[in-house]
C-alpha positions in Angstrom: -19.8 10.2 -22.1 -21.2 10.9 -18.6 -20.2 9.1 -15.4 -23.2 6.8 -15.5 -22.4 5.7 -19.1 -18.8 5.1 -18.0 -19.9 3.0 -15.0 -21.8 0.8 -17.4 -18.5 -0.1 -19.0 -17.3 -1.5 -15.7 -18.1 -4.8 -13.9 -16.9 -6.5 -10.8 -14.6 -8.8 -12.8 -12.6 -5.9 -14.3 -12.1 -3.8 -11.1 -8.6 -5.1 -10.4 -7.6 -3.9 -13.8 -9.5 -0.6 -14.0 -8.2 0.5 -10.5 -4.9 1.1 -12.3 -6.1 3.2 -15.2 -9.4 4.7 -14.0 -9.1 4.9 -10.2 -11.7 7.6 -9.6 -14.3 5.8 -11.8 -13.5 2.5 -10.2 -13.8 3.8 -6.7 -17.1 5.4 -7.5 -18.3 2.0 -8.9 -17.0 0.0 -5.9 -18.4 2.4 -3.3 -21.9 2.3 -5.0 -22.2 -1.4 -5.8 -19.7 -3.5 -3.9 -18.0 -1.5 -1.0 -16.9 -4.6 0.9 -15.5 -6.6 -2.1 -12.0 -7.9 -1.5 -11.5 -5.3 1.3 -10.2 -7.7 4.0 -8.4 -9.8 1.5 -6.5 -6.9 0.1 -5.6 -5.5 3.5 -4.3 -8.9 4.7 -2.4 -9.4 1.5 -0.8 -5.9 1.7 0.4 -6.7 5.3 2.0 -10.0 4.1 3.6 -8.3 1.1 5.1 -5.6 3.3 6.4 -8.2 5.8 8.0 -10.2 3.0 9.5 -7.1 1.4 11.0 -5.8 4.7 12.1 -9.1 6.1 13.0 -11.4 3.2 16.7 -11.1 3.7 16.5 -12.1 7.3 14.1 -14.9 6.7 16.2 -16.4 3.9 19.4 -16.1 6.0 17.9 -18.1 8.9 17.8 -21.6 7.5 16.7 -23.0 10.9 13.3 -21.4 10.5 10.6 -24.1 10.2 7.5 -23.9 8.0 5.4 -23.4 11.1 7.4 -20.2 12.0 7.1 -18.8 8.5 3.3 -19.5 8.5 3.0 -17.7 11.9 4.9 -14.7 10.5 2.6 -14.6 7.5 -0.5 -14.8 9.6 0.6 -12.1 12.0 1.7 -9.9 9.1 -1.7 -10.3 7.5 -3.6 -9.5 10.8 -1.3 -6.5 11.2 -2.1 -5.3 7.7 -5.8 -5.6 8.4 -5.6 -3.8 11.7 -3.3 -1.0 10.6 -5.5 -0.4 7.6 -8.6 0.2 9.8 -6.6 2.4 12.1 -5.4 4.6 9.3 -8.9 4.7 7.8 -10.3 5.9 11.2 -7.5 8.5 11.5 -8.2 9.7 7.9 -11.9 10.1 8.8 -11.1 11.9 12.0 -8.5 14.3 10.7 -10.6 14.8 7.5 -13.3 16.2 9.8 -10.9 19.0 10.8 -10.9 20.3 7.3 -14.7 19.7 6.7 -14.5 16.2 5.2 -17.5 14.0 5.8 -16.3 10.5 4.6 -16.6 7.7 7.2 -14.2 5.0 8.2 -15.9 2.4 6.0 -15.5 4.5 2.9 -11.8 5.1 3.7 -11.1 1.4 4.3 -12.5 0.7 0.9 -10.2 3.3 -0.7 -7.2 2.2 1.3 -7.6 -1.5 0.5 -8.1 -1.1 -3.2 -5.3 1.5 -3.5 -2.9 -1.2 -2.3 -3.3 -3.2 -5.5 -0.1 -1.8 -7.2 1.9 -2.2 -4.0 0.7 -5.9 -3.7 1.8 -6.5 -7.3 5.3 -5.3 -6.4 5.9 -8.7 -4.8 6.1 -10.1 -8.3 9.4 -8.3 -8.8 11.0 -10.6 -6.3 11.0 -13.3 -9.0 13.3 -11.5 -11.5 15.4 -10.2 -8.6 16.1 -13.8 -7.5 16.6 -15.1 -11.1 19.1 -12.3 -12.0 21.0 -11.8 -8.7 20.4 -15.0 -6.7 22.1 -15.0 -3.3 23.7 -11.6 -4.1 20.3 -9.9 -4.1 20.9 -8.0 -0.9 24.6 -7.3 -1.3 24.6 -5.8 -4.8 27.6 -3.7 -5.7 26.7 -2.0 -9.0 30.3 -1.4 -9.8 31.0 -5.1 -9.8 28.1 -6.1 -11.9 27.9 -6.7 -15.6 26.2 -4.1 -17.8 23.0 -6.2 -18.4 22.6 -6.8 -14.6 23.1 -3.1 -13.9 20.4 -2.2 -16.4 18.1 -4.9 -15.0 18.7 -3.6 -11.4 17.9 0.0 -12.5 14.7 -1.1 -14.3 13.5 -3.1 -11.3 14.1 -0.2 -9.0 12.3 2.2 -11.3 9.3 -0.2 -11.5 9.2 -0.5 -7.7 9.3 3.3 -7.4 6.5 3.7 -10.0 4.3 1.1 -8.2 4.8 2.9 -4.9 4.1 6.3 -6.4 1.0 4.9 -8.2 -0.3 3.4 -4.9 0.0 6.9 -3.4 -1.7 8.6 -6.4 -4.6 6.2 -6.3 -5.0 6.7 -2.5 -5.1 10.5 -2.9 -7.6 10.2 -5.8 -9.8 8.0 -3.6 -9.6 10.4 -0.7 -10.5 13.4 -2.9 -13.5 11.5 -4.2 -15.1 10.4 -1.0 -14.3 13.7 0.8 -15.2 15.8 -2.2 -11.8 17.5 -1.8 -9.4 18.8 -4.4 -6.1 17.1 -4.7 -4.2 19.5 -2.4 -6.8 19.1 0.4 -6.8 15.3 -0.1 -3.0 15.3 0.4 -3.4 17.4 3.5 -5.9 14.9 4.9 -3.4 12.1 4.3 -0.6 14.0 5.9 -2.6 15.0 9.0 -3.6 11.3 9.6 0.1 10.3 9.4 1.1 13.2 11.8 -1.3 11.9 14.4 0.7 8.7 14.4 4.2 10.1 13.9 4.2 13.1 16.2 3.4 11.1 19.5 6.1 8.6 18.5 8.7 11.4 18.2 7.6 12.9 21.5 7.9 9.6 23.3 11.3 8.9 21.7 12.5 12.4 22.6 11.4 12.0 26.2 13.2 8.6 26.5 16.4 10.1 25.0 16.3 13.1 27.4 15.8 10.8 30.4 18.7 8.6 29.5 
């Protein structure tokens, strides 16, 4: 079955499912027929999920937080997710040019947003965490837990790790597709874009440390 025949098996309603199992084919379909579909929504949602994941303990401990404050945090997180997605897409396009890639920022932003689907779904794991561990969620001592809770904790952590890994895999597959790279070169493209962000930060921190 050639690519054209496989594309005929896809439709816009199934893309959120096929991105998990057929990322390359799904990206090819999206980029051809609906490159803007869900892009902003997925970027905003990924920003919110990241904020909840990183700050849930702090938010739940501060009982004085009002609904308005929580809403503001969610809005800011969503905007940050959208902005950071576009920045990383631009950096991927720029650094990809160093190694003869030709994909533009719009193509990268489509890839980045759709690759976030597994990461976004990781938020669902918060439900079993709370049901099983309750208020002890962030202070779990495995040695003091019953065997069923230990098993549940390990399973949840493994699922979280798998979702993160699969998000990365889908991203790399998308980069390889739009840049016409092999996997190694796609990984290099992703690393170069990150280094453009990380290296200046390390330099600034180093200078500040030296001047203290």
